[in-house]
KOLRODO-660137 format. One record per residue: x, z, y of N, C-alpha, C in turn; residue in one letter; residue number from 1. Coordinates in Angstrom, 3 decimals, padded with zeros to 6 digits, always signed. Each point is the difference from the previous one (the first is absolute). Example, Ala and Ser with C-alpha at 12.3 -4.5 7.8 and 13.67 -1.06 7.14 Angstrom:
% KOLRODO-660137
+013.190; +007.800; -005.690; -000.890; +000.000; +001.190; +000.900; +000.000; +001.200; A; 1
-000.350; -000.720; +001.050; +000.820; +000.060; +001.190; -000.770; +000.730; +001.090; S; 2
END
This chain:
% KOLRODO-660137
+040.352; +009.377; -032.281; -000.504; -000.480; +001.291; -000.137; -001.518; +000.009; M; 1
+000.903; -000.687; -000.623; -000.061; -001.461; -000.007; -001.260; -000.491; -000.699; K; 2
-000.494; +000.802; -000.951; -001.205; -000.393; -000.731; -001.246; +000.518; +000.717; I; 3
+000.063; +001.270; +000.451; -001.179; +000.633; +000.574; -000.420; -000.652; +001.312; I; 4
+000.976; -000.309; +000.892; -000.349; -000.528; +001.320; -000.755; -001.331; -000.068; E; 5
+000.465; -000.968; -000.835; -000.779; -001.238; -000.103; -001.416; +000.244; -000.519; P; 6
-000.125; +000.905; -000.991; -001.331; +000.317; -000.527; -000.862; +000.628; +001.080; I; 7
+000.611; +000.896; +000.771; -000.730; +000.656; +001.084; -000.488; -001.019; +001.021; K; 8
+000.877; -000.952; +000.332; -000.391; -001.019; +000.973; -001.122; -000.861; -000.533; R; 9
+000.050; -000.310; -001.296; -001.066; -000.806; -000.620; -001.325; +000.744; +000.037; I; 10
+000.050; +001.309; -000.302; -001.224; +000.802; +000.008; -000.585; +000.090; +001.408; L; 11
+000.873; +000.188; +000.992; -000.477; +000.077; +001.380; -000.620; -001.320; +000.440; L; 12
+000.651; -001.110; -000.408; -000.531; -001.311; +000.336; -001.349; -000.220; -000.666; L; 13
-000.099; +000.399; -001.274; -001.257; -000.150; -000.727; -001.108; +000.817; +000.661; A; 14
+000.361; +001.215; +000.435; -000.987; +000.862; +000.656; -000.470; -000.619; +001.307; A; 15
+000.948; -000.589; +000.745; -000.356; -000.633; +001.273; -000.921; -001.188; -000.223; A; 16
+000.322; -000.797; -001.029; -000.841; -001.158; -000.318; -001.392; +000.461; -000.422; I; 17
-000.053; +001.043; -000.820; -001.295; +000.517; -000.465; -000.830; +000.506; +001.174; W; 18
+000.645; +000.713; +000.920; -000.716; +000.511; +001.179; -000.549; -001.142; +000.831; T; 19
+000.820; -001.039; +000.191; -000.444; -001.151; +000.797; -001.168; -000.714; -000.670; A; 20
+000.106; -000.181; -001.328; -001.078; -000.671; -000.722; -001.282; +000.819; +000.024; L; 21
+000.139; +001.315; -000.139; -001.177; +000.858; +000.018; -000.667; -000.043; +001.363; T; 22
+000.813; +000.061; +001.070; -000.552; -000.060; +001.349; -000.707; -001.322; +000.224; A; 23
+000.601; -001.090; -000.468; -000.616; -001.309; +000.166; -001.309; -000.087; -000.747; A; 24
-000.029; +000.563; -001.214; -001.219; -000.033; -000.799; -001.116; +000.772; +000.667; A; 25
+000.347; +001.091; +000.689; -001.002; +000.818; +000.673; -000.327; -000.535; +001.387; C; 26
+000.742; -001.001; +000.447; -000.238; -000.533; +001.324; +000.525; +000.890; +001.105; G; 27
+000.940; +000.884; -000.272; +000.505; +000.924; +001.001; +000.983; -000.702; +000.929; K; 28
+000.070; +000.516; +001.236; +000.872; -000.578; +001.009; +001.365; +000.674; -000.026; R; 29
+000.949; -000.639; +000.681; +001.312; +000.592; +000.220; -000.194; +001.240; +000.871; D; 30
+000.315; +001.200; -000.514; -000.292; +001.221; +000.757; +000.825; +000.148; +001.267; P; 31
+001.135; -000.722; +000.095; +000.828; +000.107; +001.194; -000.510; -000.878; +001.135; S; 32
-000.928; -000.878; -000.290; -000.502; -000.950; +000.984; -001.345; +000.468; +000.560; A; 33
-000.302; -000.474; +001.196; -001.342; +000.131; +000.541; -000.736; -001.287; -000.347; L; 34
-001.028; +000.134; -000.797; -000.789; -001.151; -000.418; -001.385; +000.115; +000.595; T; 35
-000.387; -001.000; +000.768; -001.308; -000.007; +000.646; -000.787; -001.194; -000.530; V; 36
-001.143; +000.285; -000.608; -000.839; -001.050; -000.569; -001.325; -000.055; +000.745; T; 37
-000.307; -001.183; +000.497; -001.292; -000.250; +000.636; -000.899; -000.561; -001.102; F; 38
-000.811; +000.877; -000.566; -000.852; -000.396; -001.113; -001.127; -000.883; +000.528; I; 39
-000.176; -001.139; -000.623; -000.991; -000.963; +000.475; -001.413; +000.500; -000.315; D; 40
-000.712; +000.386; +001.036; -001.401; +000.431; -000.154; -000.912; -000.892; +000.835; V; 41
+000.454; -001.228; +000.263; -000.754; -000.870; +000.891; +000.312; +000.368; +001.440; G; 42
-000.982; -000.170; +000.874; +000.183; +000.373; +001.399; -000.209; +001.505; +000.131; K; 43
+001.042; +000.740; -000.373; -000.030; +001.460; +000.030; +001.419; +000.495; -000.198; G; 44
+000.185; +001.297; +000.174; +001.338; +000.582; -000.125; +000.086; +000.961; -001.172; D; 45
+001.064; -000.147; -000.783; +000.386; +000.979; -001.012; +001.501; -000.170; -000.196; C; 46
+000.757; +000.949; +000.530; +001.451; -000.113; +000.055; +000.614; +001.157; -000.769; I; 47
+000.883; -000.304; -000.920; +000.638; +001.008; -000.837; +001.491; +000.049; +000.319; L; 48
+000.486; +001.188; +000.374; +001.429; +000.193; +000.275; +000.576; +000.933; -001.059; A; 49
+001.135; -000.414; -000.601; +000.655; +000.781; -001.053; +001.475; +000.176; +000.343; E; 50
+000.479; +001.225; -000.099; +001.418; +000.260; +000.220; +000.341; +001.387; -000.533; C; 51
+001.149; +000.106; -000.661; +000.462; +001.299; -000.478; -000.951; +000.677; -000.958; G; 52
-000.760; -000.790; -000.751; -000.955; +000.567; -000.948; -001.292; +000.467; +000.629; G; 53
-000.179; -000.236; +001.293; -001.212; +000.417; +000.713; -000.819; -001.222; +000.415; C; 54
-001.297; +000.200; +000.092; -000.896; -001.111; +000.319; -000.949; +000.376; +001.129; T; 55
-000.255; -000.966; +000.848; -000.932; +000.171; +001.107; -000.867; -001.239; +000.090; L; 56
-001.289; +000.184; +000.254; -000.917; -001.127; +000.151; -000.613; +000.050; +001.392; M; 57
+000.081; -001.131; +000.688; -000.632; -000.147; +001.306; -001.236; -000.884; -000.180; I; 58
-001.164; +000.601; +000.153; -001.288; -000.669; -000.187; -000.210; -000.417; -001.456; D; 59
-001.227; -000.320; -000.332; -000.350; -000.123; -001.422; -000.866; -001.209; -000.332; T; 60
-000.132; -000.940; +000.942; -000.829; -001.164; -000.276; -001.477; +000.345; -000.075; G; 61
-000.758; -000.871; -000.633; -001.459; +000.155; -000.156; -000.324; +000.840; -001.234; F; 62
-001.220; +000.492; -000.068; -000.435; +000.684; -001.225; +000.032; -000.968; -001.178; S; 63
-000.285; -001.288; +000.275; -000.038; -001.006; -001.061; +001.392; -000.342; -000.528; E; 64
+001.046; +000.300; +000.758; +001.354; -000.335; -000.440; +000.759; +001.212; -000.546; T; 65
-000.646; +001.170; -000.035; +000.681; +001.227; -000.447; +000.511; -000.135; -001.430; A; 66
-000.771; -000.654; -000.857; +000.425; -000.168; -001.393; +001.282; -000.815; -000.093; E; 67
+000.109; -001.033; +000.821; +001.222; -000.809; +000.008; +001.192; +000.794; +000.515; N; 68
-000.238; +000.840; +001.005; +001.077; +000.833; +000.540; +000.478; +000.987; -001.060; V; 69
-000.931; +000.625; -000.697; +000.365; +000.945; -001.062; +000.754; -000.702; -001.126; L; 70
-000.382; -001.233; -000.299; +000.713; -000.771; -001.031; +001.432; -000.275; +000.451; A; 71
+000.181; -000.297; +001.278; +001.352; -000.213; +000.544; +000.838; +001.262; -000.155; H; 72
-000.568; +001.151; +000.337; +000.728; +001.263; -000.135; +000.376; +000.250; -001.459; L; 73
-000.928; -000.239; -000.890; +000.256; +000.212; -001.423; +001.096; -000.935; -000.508; S; 74
-000.049; -001.251; +000.422; +001.001; -000.981; -000.440; +001.406; +000.384; +000.437; D; 75
+000.110; +000.754; +001.091; +001.309; +000.402; +000.524; +000.315; +001.460; -000.311; H; 76
-000.727; +000.569; -000.940; +000.304; +001.347; -000.467; -000.261; +001.094; +001.013; G; 77
-000.845; -000.257; +000.982; -000.288; +000.986; +001.041; -001.210; +000.827; -000.406; I; 78
+000.220; +001.299; -000.181; -001.054; +000.885; -000.486; -000.494; +000.979; +001.060; K; 79
+000.602; -000.048; +001.192; -000.434; +000.892; +001.078; +000.388; -000.616; +001.333; K; 80
-000.643; +000.469; +001.057; +000.380; -000.357; +001.357; +000.398; +001.277; +000.720; L; 81
+001.208; +000.001; +000.547; +000.444; +001.179; +000.737; -000.706; +000.108; +001.336; D; 82
-000.416; -001.135; +000.538; -000.740; +000.017; +001.258; -000.848; -001.261; +000.108; A; 83
-001.103; +000.139; +000.706; -000.875; -001.131; +000.329; -000.309; +000.103; +001.493; M; 84
+000.044; -001.132; +000.678; -000.354; -000.057; +001.416; -001.158; -000.980; +000.164; I; 85
-001.057; +000.447; +000.618; -001.116; -000.881; +000.338; +000.074; -000.261; +001.501; I; 86
+000.222; -001.254; +000.384; +000.201; -000.292; +001.424; -001.304; +000.107; +000.791; T; 87
-001.106; -000.437; -000.598; -001.318; +000.126; +000.623; -001.042; -000.233; -001.088; H; 88
-001.273; +000.155; +000.349; -001.019; +000.095; -001.038; -000.798; -001.281; -000.239; Y; 89
+000.511; -001.147; +000.397; -000.649; -001.251; -000.375; +000.103; -000.182; -001.511; D; 90
-000.994; -000.654; -000.588; -000.111; -000.067; -001.462; +001.138; -000.753; -000.666; K; 91
+000.701; -000.870; +000.750; +001.119; -000.738; -000.584; +001.296; +000.798; +000.040; D; 92
-000.064; +001.235; +000.487; +001.164; +000.885; +000.058; -000.231; +001.293; -000.780; H; 93
-001.212; +000.534; +000.062; -000.307; +001.272; -000.673; -000.836; -000.213; -001.259; V; 94
-000.446; -001.221; -000.243; -000.969; -000.256; -001.057; +000.404; +000.472; -001.384; G; 95
+001.275; -000.186; -000.365; +000.440; +000.383; -001.342; +000.511; +001.415; -000.108; G; 96
+000.022; +000.748; +001.102; +000.671; +001.308; +000.027; -000.607; +000.999; -000.972; A; 97
-001.328; +000.096; -000.029; -000.646; +001.000; -000.852; +000.308; -000.246; -001.477; A; 98
-000.132; -001.246; -000.453; +000.249; -000.296; -001.413; +001.467; +000.201; -000.357; E; 99
+000.892; -000.393; +000.888; +001.433; +000.170; -000.273; +000.351; +001.480; -000.068; I; 100
-000.471; +000.788; +000.979; +000.309; +001.432; +000.043; -000.687; +000.769; -001.119; A; 101
-001.050; -000.553; -000.562; -000.676; +000.620; -001.146; +000.714; -000.335; -001.296; E; 102
+000.699; -001.147; -000.012; +000.603; -000.496; -001.239; +001.419; +000.494; -000.232; S; 103
+000.768; +000.214; +001.083; +001.366; +000.515; -000.135; +000.214; +001.104; +001.031; I; 104
+000.914; +000.948; -000.271; +000.232; +001.085; +000.956; +000.555; -000.522; +001.331; P; 105
-000.519; +000.536; +001.091; +000.491; -000.271; +001.349; +000.350; +001.345; +000.623; V; 106
+001.261; +000.175; +000.393; +000.441; +001.308; +000.492; -000.432; +000.264; +001.439; S; 107
+000.176; -001.005; +000.866; -000.312; +000.152; +001.419; -000.760; -001.233; +000.471; Q; 108
-000.906; +000.214; +000.944; -000.671; -001.139; +000.609; -000.042; +000.209; +001.508; I; 109
+000.318; -001.056; +000.739; +000.010; +000.041; +001.459; -001.134; -000.883; +000.513; Y; 110
-000.819; +000.559; +000.890; -001.220; -000.651; +000.442; -000.055; -000.062; +001.524; L; 111
-000.669; -001.025; +000.553; -000.160; -000.058; +001.459; -000.933; +001.111; +000.480; P; 112
+000.080; +000.288; +001.304; -000.694; +001.155; +000.564; -001.424; -000.339; +000.454; D; 113
-000.789; -000.474; -000.934; -001.433; -000.180; +000.248; -000.700; -000.109; -001.346; Y; 114
-001.303; +000.122; -000.007; -000.771; -000.088; -001.234; -000.549; -001.413; -000.171; K; 115
+000.176; -000.532; -001.205; -000.544; -001.315; -000.280; -001.499; +000.050; -000.197; G; 116
-000.597; -001.194; +000.029; -001.460; -000.054; -000.124; -000.462; -000.676; -001.283; R; 117
+000.914; -000.640; -000.701; -000.393; -000.749; -001.184; +000.015; +000.816; -001.279; G; 118
-000.568; -000.562; -001.049; -000.059; +000.678; -001.305; +001.392; +000.181; -000.591; S; 119
+000.922; -000.918; +000.303; +001.367; +000.100; -000.540; +000.699; +001.258; +000.522; E; 120
-000.200; +000.294; +001.277; +000.575; +001.214; +000.586; -000.612; +001.240; -000.640; Y; 121
-001.305; +000.011; -000.144; -000.678; +001.164; -000.578; +000.438; +000.239; -001.447; K; 122
+000.192; -001.078; -000.740; +000.463; +000.135; -001.384; +001.407; +000.585; -000.052; S; 123
+000.853; -000.433; +000.925; +001.362; +000.527; +000.041; -000.006; +001.491; +000.312; L; 124
-000.804; +000.424; +000.951; -000.070; +001.424; +000.354; -000.417; +000.828; -001.215; V; 125
-000.946; -000.497; -000.763; -000.435; +000.713; -001.210; +001.143; +000.157; -000.991; K; 126
+000.777; -001.068; -000.195; +001.117; +000.051; -000.951; +001.087; +000.950; +000.509; V; 127
+000.276; -000.034; +001.302; +000.991; +000.914; +000.579; -000.394; +001.445; -000.272; I; 128
-001.255; +000.324; +000.251; -000.476; +001.375; -000.203; -000.033; +000.373; -001.477; N; 129
-000.432; -000.930; -000.837; -000.107; +000.261; -001.437; +001.361; +000.248; -000.628; K; 130
+000.993; -000.812; +000.395; +001.320; +000.064; -000.628; +000.993; +000.872; +000.750; N; 131
-000.432; +000.601; +001.086; +000.888; +000.887; +000.755; +001.205; -000.710; +000.590; G; 132
-000.185; -001.248; +000.442; +001.098; -000.754; +000.594; +000.282; +000.557; +001.399; I; 133
+001.280; +000.174; +000.315; +000.378; +000.477; +001.323; -000.230; -001.118; +001.013; S; 134
-000.967; +000.198; +000.894; -000.365; -001.020; +000.979; +000.505; +000.387; +001.384; A; 135
+000.643; -000.949; +000.668; +000.580; +000.235; +001.322; -000.627; -000.960; +001.004; N; 136
-000.715; +000.542; +000.964; -000.556; -000.815; +001.068; +001.081; -000.218; +001.053; T; 137
+000.294; -001.263; +000.294; +001.116; -000.325; +000.891; -000.519; -000.128; +001.434; V; 138
+000.191; +001.052; +000.770; -000.396; -000.008; +001.405; +001.196; -000.173; +000.922; S; 139
+001.200; +000.135; -000.542; +001.229; -000.258; +000.742; +001.014; -000.606; -000.962; Q; 140
+001.011; -000.658; +000.545; +000.987; -000.672; -000.849; +000.557; +000.983; -001.023; D; 141
+000.045; -000.429; -001.253; +000.389; +000.866; -001.116; +001.143; -000.636; -000.772; T; 142
+001.062; +000.766; -000.208; +001.192; -000.498; -000.684; +000.182; +000.756; -001.309; V; 143
+000.288; -000.736; -001.074; +000.349; +000.636; -001.268; +000.935; -000.905; -000.779; F; 144
+000.776; +000.598; -000.895; +000.934; -000.752; -000.841; -000.492; -000.003; -001.431; S; 145
+000.214; -001.134; -000.669; -000.445; -000.146; -001.376; +000.941; -000.963; -000.712; L; 146
+000.711; +000.501; -001.009; +000.889; -000.862; -000.770; +001.121; -000.609; +000.808; G; 147
+000.435; +000.685; +001.069; +001.071; -000.525; +000.820; -000.453; -000.905; +001.126; G; 148
-001.305; -000.177; +000.136; -000.562; -000.822; +001.073; -000.634; +000.922; +001.038; V; 149
+000.263; -000.267; +001.275; -000.669; +000.755; +001.058; -001.222; -000.780; +000.466; E; 150
-001.154; +000.601; -000.188; -001.247; -000.608; +000.438; -000.482; +000.689; +001.269; Y; 151
-000.465; -000.784; +000.943; -000.645; +000.533; +001.195; -001.392; -000.602; +000.089; T; 152
-001.004; +000.858; -000.009; -001.378; -000.447; +000.157; -000.335; +000.156; +001.480; V; 153
-000.168; -001.128; +000.674; -000.237; -000.001; +001.434; -001.495; +000.116; +000.270; L; 154
-000.386; +001.108; +000.626; -001.402; +000.217; +000.330; -000.401; -000.870; +001.183; A; 155
-001.246; -000.396; +000.021; -000.484; -000.788; +001.122; -000.208; +000.890; +001.221; S; 156
+000.319; -000.547; +001.170; -000.265; +000.703; +001.257; -001.389; -000.339; +000.537; D; 157
-000.731; -000.813; -000.740; -001.317; -000.450; +000.443; -001.066; +000.897; -000.625; I; 158
-000.948; +000.419; +000.783; -001.095; +000.826; -000.508; -000.936; -000.858; -000.844; A; 159
-000.451; +000.573; -001.109; -000.925; -000.733; -000.867; -001.352; -000.119; +000.682; Y; 160
-000.550; -001.191; -000.021; -001.306; -000.279; +000.602; -000.939; -000.432; -001.122; D; 161
-001.004; +000.804; -000.281; -000.902; -000.298; -001.115; -001.171; -000.884; +000.407; S; 162
-000.075; -000.368; +001.269; -001.110; -000.845; +000.436; +000.178; -001.411; -000.529; S; 163
-001.075; -000.706; -000.095; +000.064; -001.354; -000.529; -000.019; +000.004; -001.514; G; 164
-000.041; -001.182; -000.574; -000.124; -000.136; -001.449; +001.227; +000.531; -000.728; K; 165
+001.190; -000.299; +000.515; +001.237; +000.403; -000.679; +000.858; +000.948; +000.831; E; 166
-000.417; +000.299; +001.235; +000.841; +000.828; +000.850; +001.317; -000.709; +000.283; G; 167
+001.045; +000.767; +000.213; +001.321; -000.604; +000.245; +000.973; +000.383; -001.118; N; 168
-000.496; -000.040; -001.236; +000.800; +000.373; -001.169; +001.363; -000.684; -000.020; D; 169
+000.018; -001.301; +000.276; +001.260; -000.739; -000.106; +001.051; +000.524; +000.973; N; 170
-000.390; +000.202; +001.247; +000.969; +000.415; +001.013; +000.520; +001.412; -000.203; D; 171
-000.736; +000.842; -000.727; +000.485; +001.364; -000.258; +000.718; +000.111; -001.346; V; 172
+000.328; -001.143; -000.585; +000.753; +000.003; -001.262; +001.286; +000.798; +000.139; S; 173
+000.334; +000.749; -001.046; +001.329; +000.586; -000.088; +001.000; -001.128; -000.242; L; 174
+001.168; +000.127; +000.609; +001.100; -000.948; -000.222; +001.113; +000.767; -000.698; V; 175
+000.634; -000.616; -000.991; +000.990; +000.696; -000.813; +001.368; -000.663; +000.140; V; 176
+000.999; +000.819; +000.290; +001.398; -000.424; +000.044; +000.704; +000.533; -001.244; S; 177
+000.827; -000.844; -000.614; +000.811; +000.424; -001.146; +001.443; -000.412; +000.247; A; 178
+000.919; +000.975; -000.067; +001.418; -000.269; +000.233; +000.808; +000.556; -001.161; V; 179
+000.828; -000.862; -000.591; +000.839; +000.385; -001.138; +001.391; -000.549; +000.254; H; 180
+000.898; +000.847; +000.483; +001.309; -000.502; +000.398; -000.157; -000.996; +001.126; G; 181
+000.498; -001.225; -000.221; -000.151; -001.065; +000.994; -001.222; -000.868; -000.226; N; 182
-000.862; +000.394; -000.947; -001.233; -000.730; -000.258; -001.106; +000.553; +000.896; D; 183
-000.849; -000.873; +000.524; -001.063; +000.474; +000.880; -001.254; -000.863; -000.150; S; 184
-001.127; +000.680; -000.165; -001.291; -000.649; -000.199; -001.014; +000.611; +000.968; Y; 185
-000.898; -000.827; +000.518; -001.101; +000.489; +000.832; -001.299; -000.591; -000.525; L; 186
-000.923; +000.867; -000.349; -001.289; -000.394; -000.562; -001.067; +000.289; +001.066; F; 187
-000.589; -001.064; +000.556; -000.779; +000.136; +001.234; -001.513; +000.068; -000.187; A; 188
-000.449; +000.323; -001.218; -001.437; +000.167; -000.201; -000.787; -001.191; +000.494; G; 189
-001.082; +000.270; +000.749; -000.842; -001.070; +000.545; -000.048; +000.050; +001.526; D; 190
+001.015; +000.563; +000.646; -000.061; +000.155; +001.449; -000.220; -001.344; +000.698; I; 191
-000.817; +000.067; +001.054; -000.289; -001.176; +000.807; +000.596; +000.205; +001.398; E; 192
-000.587; -000.598; +001.011; +000.606; +000.000; +001.337; +000.337; +001.401; +000.505; K; 193
-000.977; +000.915; -000.003; +000.229; +001.342; +000.530; +000.947; +000.797; -000.896; D; 194
-000.155; -000.164; -001.315; +000.874; +000.699; -000.935; +001.440; -000.453; +000.106; G; 195
+000.199; -001.300; +000.209; +001.358; -000.527; +000.176; +000.609; +000.554; +001.286; I; 196
-000.790; +000.031; +001.077; +000.493; +000.551; +001.266; +000.438; +001.446; -000.178; K; 197
-000.809; +000.780; -000.717; +000.333; +001.405; -000.255; +001.291; +000.120; -000.792; S; 198
+000.159; -000.854; -001.028; +001.205; +000.030; -000.823; +001.232; -000.371; +000.818; L; 199
-000.109; -001.031; +000.824; +001.151; -000.451; +000.781; +000.485; +001.077; +000.963; L; 200
-000.902; +000.856; +000.446; +000.378; +001.078; +000.919; +000.871; +001.057; -000.678; N; 201
-000.076; +000.086; -001.327; +000.774; +001.036; -000.694; +001.071; -000.571; -000.931; K; 202
+000.035; -001.315; -000.153; +000.967; -000.608; -000.920; +001.413; +000.191; +000.538; L; 203
+000.883; +000.563; -000.820; +001.352; +000.343; +000.451; +001.095; -000.823; -000.660; E; 204
-000.353; -000.920; -000.899; +001.020; -000.764; -000.701; -000.593; -001.307; -000.495; R; 205
+000.869; -000.851; -000.492; -000.437; -001.236; -000.638; -000.068; +000.221; -001.510; K; 206
-000.673; -000.903; -000.711; -000.162; +000.100; -001.448; +000.273; -001.360; -000.632; Y; 207
+000.590; +000.031; -001.181; +000.307; -001.243; -000.700; -001.226; -000.629; -000.651; D; 208
-000.918; +000.845; -000.477; -001.190; -000.486; -000.702; -001.242; +000.508; +000.728; V; 209
-000.892; -000.907; +000.327; -001.245; +000.358; +000.687; -001.194; -000.456; -000.819; L; 210
-000.852; +000.941; -000.373; -001.300; -000.354; -000.577; -000.911; -000.288; +001.175; K; 211
-000.321; -001.285; +000.167; -000.781; -000.405; +001.165; -001.362; +000.684; +000.006; M; 212
-000.453; +000.408; +001.185; -001.302; +000.668; +000.064; -001.162; -000.948; -000.255; P; 213
-001.056; +000.574; -000.539; -001.306; -000.656; -000.151; +000.074; -001.361; -000.681; H; 214
+000.849; -000.066; -001.043; +000.020; -001.148; -000.907; +000.340; -001.312; +000.708; H; 215
+000.799; +000.117; +001.066; +000.442; -001.202; +000.697; -000.970; -000.527; +001.032; G; 216
-000.925; +000.847; +000.442; -000.927; -000.412; +001.045; +000.688; +000.118; +001.364; R; 217
-000.245; -000.961; +000.878; +000.607; +000.001; +001.336; -000.693; +001.015; +000.892; K; 218
+000.803; +000.839; +000.663; -000.508; +000.953; +000.982; +000.710; -000.238; +001.320; A; 219
-000.488; +000.648; +001.053; +000.535; -000.233; +001.331; +001.477; +000.298; +000.135; G; 220
+000.491; +000.992; -000.749; +001.392; +000.426; +000.126; +000.862; -000.384; -001.208; N; 221
-000.476; -000.904; -000.835; +000.736; -000.356; -001.215; +001.413; -000.505; +000.323; T; 222
+000.117; -000.848; +000.996; +001.314; -000.561; +000.354; +000.953; +001.104; +000.447; E; 223
-000.505; +000.977; +000.763; +000.838; +001.112; +000.458; +000.448; +000.862; -001.176; K; 224
-000.895; +000.197; -000.973; +000.350; +000.784; -001.188; +001.124; -000.672; -000.773; L; 225
-000.141; -001.290; -000.242; +001.013; -000.744; -000.749; +001.356; +000.085; +000.700; I; 226
-000.002; -000.146; +001.313; +001.248; +000.044; +000.761; +000.614; +001.394; -000.030; A; 227
-000.830; +001.029; +000.123; +000.510; +001.373; +000.045; +000.568; +000.443; -001.337; A; 228
-000.633; -000.404; -001.093; +000.457; +000.413; -001.333; +001.223; -000.797; -000.426; V; 229
+000.022; -001.298; +000.302; +001.172; -000.825; -000.316; +000.268; -000.131; -001.485; G; 230
-001.046; -000.104; -000.807; +000.153; +000.003; -001.460; +000.637; -001.274; -000.533; A; 231
+000.767; +000.175; -001.087; +000.523; -001.141; -000.753; -001.073; -000.571; -000.924; K; 232
-000.849; +000.907; -000.508; -001.019; -000.367; -000.983; -001.343; +000.517; +000.493; I; 233
-001.027; -000.852; -000.034; -001.356; +000.406; +000.319; -000.879; -000.226; -001.220; A; 234
-000.794; +000.999; -000.351; -000.901; -000.098; -001.153; -001.436; +000.004; +000.517; V; 235
-000.787; -000.946; -000.500; -001.405; -000.102; +000.398; -000.866; +000.128; -001.241; I; 236
-000.903; +000.971; +000.004; -000.879; +000.234; -001.155; -001.321; -000.732; +000.243; T; 237
+000.053; -001.314; -000.154; -001.187; -000.823; +000.210; -000.512; -000.528; -001.333; D; 238
-000.985; -000.872; +000.050; -000.544; -000.590; -001.224; -000.223; -001.482; +000.216; S; 239
-000.210; -000.732; -001.085; -000.251; -001.431; +000.114; -001.271; -000.263; +000.790; E; 240
-001.020; +000.844; -000.200; -001.269; -000.181; +000.696; +000.072; +000.410; +001.466; D; 241
+000.930; +000.889; +000.314; +000.127; +000.506; +001.374; +001.487; +000.079; +000.358; D; 242
+000.615; -001.159; +000.247; +001.455; -000.039; +000.213; +000.409; +000.492; +001.385; P; 243
+001.294; +000.213; +000.162; +000.557; +000.437; +001.271; -000.270; -001.033; +001.096; A; 244
-000.115; +000.497; +001.219; -000.224; -000.848; +001.170; +001.205; -000.928; +000.205; D; 245
-000.271; -001.269; +000.207; +001.086; -000.974; +000.209; +000.825; +000.343; +001.232; K; 246
-000.627; +000.609; +001.004; +000.731; +000.389; +001.209; +001.026; +001.089; -000.318; K; 247
-000.368; +000.910; -000.902; +000.929; +001.062; -000.410; +001.161; -000.605; -000.772; V; 248
-000.296; -000.919; -000.897; +001.060; -000.646; -000.769; +000.958; -000.757; +000.921; L; 249
-000.539; -000.583; +001.061; +000.842; -000.698; +000.963; +000.922; +000.971; +000.737; S; 250
-000.518; +001.187; +000.314; +000.809; +001.019; +000.672; +001.121; +000.506; -000.904; L; 251
-000.202; -000.138; -001.309; +000.971; +000.479; -000.982; +000.884; -001.132; -000.531; L; 252
+000.116; -001.077; +000.744; +000.700; -001.187; -000.489; +001.478; +000.252; -000.294; S; 253
+000.608; +001.009; +000.641; +001.410; +000.299; -000.228; +000.188; +001.195; -000.935; E; 254
-001.072; +000.432; -000.625; +000.026; +001.152; -000.905; -000.378; -000.449; -001.398; T; 255
+000.594; +000.610; -001.011; -000.419; -000.287; -001.379; -001.377; +000.618; -000.207; E; 256
-000.979; -000.816; -000.318; -001.383; +000.454; -000.136; -000.416; -000.026; -001.463; V; 257
-000.534; +001.100; -000.472; -000.511; +000.120; -001.364; -001.489; +000.299; +000.085; L; 258
-000.797; -000.768; -000.728; -001.460; +000.162; +000.055; -000.555; +000.188; -001.397; R; 259
-000.868; +000.997; -000.153; -000.601; +000.232; -001.314; -000.908; -001.155; -000.399; S; 260
-000.579; -000.697; +000.978; -000.845; -001.154; -000.318; +000.785; -001.082; -000.714; A; 261
+001.293; -000.069; +000.276; +000.873; -001.020; -000.580; +000.755; +000.539; -001.214; V; 262
+000.461; +001.255; +000.084; +000.956; +000.529; -000.977; -000.563; +001.046; -000.958; S; 263
-001.240; +000.453; +000.193; -000.522; +001.091; -000.833; +000.744; +001.286; +000.317; G; 264
+000.345; +000.769; -001.032; +000.791; +001.219; +000.207; +001.356; -000.366; +000.604; D; 265
+000.411; +000.752; +001.000; +001.280; -000.227; +000.669; +000.836; +001.264; -000.121; I; 266
+001.233; -000.127; -000.479; +000.880; +001.156; -000.161; +001.277; -000.209; +000.805; T; 267
+000.349; +001.009; +000.791; +001.241; -000.008; +000.775; +000.839; +001.181; -000.465; I; 268
+001.241; -000.276; -000.372; +000.887; +001.048; -000.506; +001.258; +000.051; +000.868; E; 269
+000.413; +001.222; +000.341; +001.205; +000.185; +000.810; +000.687; +001.290; -000.426; S; 270
+001.295; +000.091; +000.330; +000.805; +001.131; -000.484; +000.679; +000.765; +001.125; R; 271
-000.634; +000.015; +001.146; +000.520; +000.777; +001.101; +001.043; -000.703; +000.836; G; 272
+000.294; -001.261; -000.337; +001.052; -000.731; +000.716; -000.550; -001.064; +000.941; N; 273
-001.324; -000.003; +000.195; -000.598; -000.961; +000.917; -000.138; -001.404; -000.555; G; 274
+000.249; -000.153; -001.307; -000.172; -001.298; -000.642; -001.204; +000.078; -000.932; E; 275
-000.805; -001.066; -000.018; -001.284; +000.053; -000.673; -000.136; -001.124; -001.035; Y; 276
-000.458; +000.401; -001.188; -000.322; -000.978; -001.018; -001.493; -000.129; -000.120; G; 277
-000.497; -001.219; -000.072; -001.444; -000.250; -000.009; -000.382; -000.713; -001.287; V; 278
-001.082; +000.470; -000.618; -000.555; -000.695; -001.156; -001.516; -000.058; +000.158; S; 279
-000.594; -001.009; -000.602; -001.448; -000.192; +000.143; -000.615; -000.306; -001.351; A; 280
-001.277; +000.308; -000.097; -000.730; -000.207; -001.253; -000.183; -001.481; -000.308; E; 281
-000.164; -000.812; +001.037; -000.222; -001.439; -000.222; +000.659; -000.832; +001.098; K; 282
END
C-alpha cells in the first residue's frame, strides 16, 4: 500500500492534467459553469450558452457572419446545438440560422409566432424541413431545462402587424430568461417601447445580466426596463459604425457595461453562486 497509493495518486493527477490540457486544446468550457458568449457579429445578435455539456444559441447574426460563428463553434469543440432560439426575423438575428443549422445538428428550434418575409427566414424554413428539426412556435411563455439551466422563452403579448416596410418585428421579439442556481440572465431581443411595456407587465424578478434590447438604442421605456431588471452587468451588441446611444450609456452609468463594438467577443462565466467572471476578445 505504501508503494501503490503514491503511484495511484500520481496516475490520477496525470489523468487530471491530461484532461485539462485536452479540454483547453479543444477550447471546451468548464462543464460545471454557465458560460455565455456574445459572439461579435457587428450590430447583430448571436449568443451562445453552454452548461452541463449542453449548448443553446440565441439568434445567429447575419448570413455574412455565419462562417465566423461556425468557426467559433469549431474552435470550442462544439459539434451540435441542443437548442436554437430565434427572437425575431430581422436579418441581423436570423441571417445565419440556415447555414448554421445546415452545418451542424440542431435538436430543437424555438421561433416567434409569425411568418417572416425575408429570404433568411425562407432559407431557415427549408433547412428545418429538410433536416427534420423539431420546430416550436412560441405563442405562450415556454419553460425548458438544458444542462442544469432553466430557460424561459417569454412570448410577446403584442399582435404581429405586417403593415409597413418592417411591421413591428422588434416589439414582438421573444425575450429569453436563463437561471442557473443564483445566476440570472435576461436576453431582451430588439424590443422597443411597446415591447418593453409588455415585458414589464410580466417581469417577476430581477436579473444580474441584461442583454440590452436593440443594440443599445434608446426607447421610450428604456429607463424603466433598466430599473426593473436591476442588472449588475449590461451587454450591448453594437458596432463601431453603429454604436450604442449615448443616452442609454448614461442611464447605465452605475452598471458594468460591456459592448461588442469595444470588446469584440464577450464571455461571461458563472457557477451558480451569483458571481460572474468576464473576459473579452480585445
